[in-house]
N, C-alpha and C positions, 0 to 999 in steps of 0.2 A: 559687663556693662557697655552699652554702645557711645556712651559719652560718660566724662568724668562729673559733668553737673545736672547727671541723669536721676533721678529717684525713681525707685521702684517700688511700687505696690502692689498688692493684692488687694481685688474688690472689698469693699468689708463684710462683704456675705450676708450674713441674718445680723444686723447691726443691733449693737445693747439695745433695750427696750427705750424707747422714745428717742433716740438719736438719729440726726441729721447726717448726711454723707457727703465728704469732703477730700479731695487730694490736696490741698494746699492748705496751710495755718490762716484763720482767719481772725481778726480782731474782734475782739470783747466773747471771746469763746474758750469753752472748755474743748480740750481733743483727747478722744480715745486712740491709742496707737499700737498696734500686737507687733509683738518680736518673740515669734515661737520657734526658742533655738532651746536645745538640751543637750548641747557637743562638750561641757566639762562636766555633766554632772558622774558624778562617781558612786552612784549607790545604784536607784533607781531611777530610769530616763522614762521619758513623754509629756515633761513640760511643754515642748513643742504645741502642744494640741489643746494648751490652757487657753489663750487666747478665742480660740473658736469655741470651745466648750463654752465657755462665760457667754458670747454673745449668743448660741444657741439656748442656754436654758435660760435668758433672761427675759425671752418672750412669755415664760410663765410666771414670771414673777411679780406680783403688785409694784406700780411704779411709786405707792405711797407709803412711807416711813412712820410709822405710828410712834417710834423714838425721837425722831426730829420735828415731826410735825409737818413734814414738807414734801410736794410730790415732783419725780421728775418734769412732770407736765410744764412746771414753772420754769424749768430749767433751757438751756441754751447751750447744746452738747453736738459737737461730731464725731462719727467713728472715722476715721480715717484708714480702715483696713490694717492689712501688715507689712512689715518689713519685710525685704525679700533676703534671701540667705545668700542670693549668687546660683552659679551653677558648679562651683569647686566643691570636691568632696571632704576638703579640709577644714577641719573644724574652725582654727583659727580664723581661714579666709573667711568664712560664712559669716562668724562674728563680726569681723571687721567689715565686712560688705554694708550687713545690715543696719553697724553702727554708723558707718560712714554715712547713710542715707537719712538716719536720724538726724543728723549733724547739717546734711544739707536742704533738711526741713527747717529747721529751727535755729541752726548756730547763727546766722544772722538776723535774726530777728528778736527785738527786744522785747522779752518778754512781759517788763513791767512797763512799758509805754503802751503797749498796745494789748496791754490785760489778755494775753495768752497765759492759757492754763493746760497744763498737760496730764494725762494719766496714761501710763504707759503700761501695759497687761501682758505680762510675761508666761511662759518662758522661766527658763533658770534665772537665779540670781545675779550671774553676771551681765544680764541684760541691763541692767541699772544703772550701769557706768555712764552711758550716755547722756539719759536725763540728769542723774545727780550731778556729773562735771558740769553740764549745760547751766543748771539753777545755780551753783555754786562759784560761777562766773559772773554769771547775772547778780547774786545777789550777795554783798560782802556780809553781811549779817544774819545770812541764812542759818536756821536751827534745823539740823537733819536728825529725824527720828526715826530710829531702826529698832522694829520690832522685828524677832527672830528668835527661833531655837539656838542658834549658832552666832560667835561670836565676827568670823566671816575677816577673819583679822591677819590670816595667814600672806604671807608674800607669795603669794605663787602655791599651786596645789596638782600636781601629778603633773609636772611639767609646763602649766599653764599659768601664765602671768597675770591675765584677766580670769582666773577661776573664779564659779559661783561661792568661793572660800574666803576669796579674797576682795570680795569686793568692795567691803569699807576700809581697808588697807589700800586699797587702788582709789578710792574718794577722798581720803586722808591725805592723798599725794596733791589735792588740788585745793586743799583749806587753808584760809588764811585766816590772821589773827583773831577775826573777829565771828569766825564761826564757830556751830557748837555742834556736838553731839549727843545725845540721850539715847543712850539704848536699853531694852528690857526685854524680858522673856527668854535672854539669853541661859542658856540648860546644858551647852554644850560646847566644848573648846578646850585648847590645850591651855597648859599651864602658865605659858608667856601670855598669853592672849588674855588672860584673865587677871595676871599682872599688870598689865597694860590698861585695861577699863580700869582696873583699881587707882593704879597711881595717876590715870587724868580723869578721873571722876567721871567718867563717860556712862557706868553702869547704874543702873535701879534695879535693886534686889528684892522690893515688895512691890506689889500693886500701890499700896498708899503713897507710897513716897516717888512713882514713876507719875501718878497722877498730880500730885503736888507739883512736879516740874513742869507739866503742861501746862497746869493753871498759872503759873507764875511766869511761862512767856509772855512779855507785853503784847497788846493786839494788834500793832502796827508791825510787829517782827516778823518778817514770812517764814513761814515754816515748811520743810519738806520730809514727807513721808514714804518711807522706804518697806513694805510689808513682807517679809517673807511669812507664807500661810501655813508654816510649820510654827511659826508663834503658836498657833492653836494648838490646845491637844488632841491627839491622833482620835482619841474614844469620838471628838467631836467632826475632826477633819482627818480622816485617814489617805485622801487621795492627794498625798505630796512624797517626792522621791525621799526625802531625809527625814522623818518622823521621828520626834524626842519625846518621851512621856513625859508629863508635869506640866504641859502649857494652858493657854487661859481658854474662856470659853467667851461666846458670844456676848453673853452680859454683860464682860469687863470691857468688853470691846466697845458696847453703846454707852458706857460711862464716860471712854476716851473720845468718842465720839461728837458726845454732846457738849466736851469742853472744845475740842477744833472746832466746832460750828462759829465759837467765838473766837477762832484766831483766825490768822492770814496765812489760810492752804492755800498755797501756791503752787504746788505740783505732788505728784505722789507717782507708784508705782506699787501693783501687786504682782505677786511672783511664785513660781514653786505650785501652781496646782497642776497636779499629773493626773486628769481625767480617767485615765483609763484603770488607773490602780484602784481605785472605787466604782464596782460594778454596779454599786445602787445607784450612784448618781448623787448621792447626798453632799458630795462636796463640792461641786460644781455649783449645787445648789446655795450652800454656805457662801460660797466665794462672791456669787452671784449678789449676794444679798449685803456682803461688805464692800462691793466694787460700788452698790447702789448707795448706801450711807456716805462712802467716800465724795460720789459724785454731787451729792445734795451737800455737803460741807463744804466743798469747793465751789460750789456756787451764793454761800450762805452772803 
């Protein structure tokens, strides 16, 4: 970058259905921003293409949600394009470059005062660090809802401190006494990760107990959702880098969004769409409809 204060973004390209475009944060607005990175992915790569795949397929889905009886036409949101990874071939420098750009865009903004909400589109799960850290700093009583097939509590993985397998561990580095973590969908992890989740009572092991936990959140308490798409069963969404059998379906997600539409959902990220793995294109369509519902929840 030519300047320490410069933010490097690609143009939005084909914006998500109904979105305006912007290069700087706007007050009273929801912002979509892409972070197409898969440098620490340890199994199957391709999530770097996730943000643009979501944009492309979004043109062909309806703007109306029959589940929430709401339409994107009623929403004000902007597509800011993709954060750039810089010119380095070094994986960690690429991640840091885009992470720094996110910080330059949103770091000095008061999200609550300006009513700025952010949806970050991945990319592998390591991209969630920048937005989660910002929201934890902004909201001292934030509830982080983590939907995933994996616990992501390792203290680094395969040499990467900020690995996709470490995102929740890195988020916990910034937790204060009144922050809360709720995890559901987890079905893969180390014995130590499961022991930590049980001891700290973060994991929900049944759909009913998870939905009860969401329903119990006070309506004025801020909620951030970090959604790894391998949360869904690979029979429904095979286009992800680390699929795990035994996941959730779209109907259970509908139950969740109906609850979230009555909560204070202040931010979210949707990660781990690897569109080229699924040659049918169905995974991108599935993920785009997930994004549509979350946009509507954040505008509720």
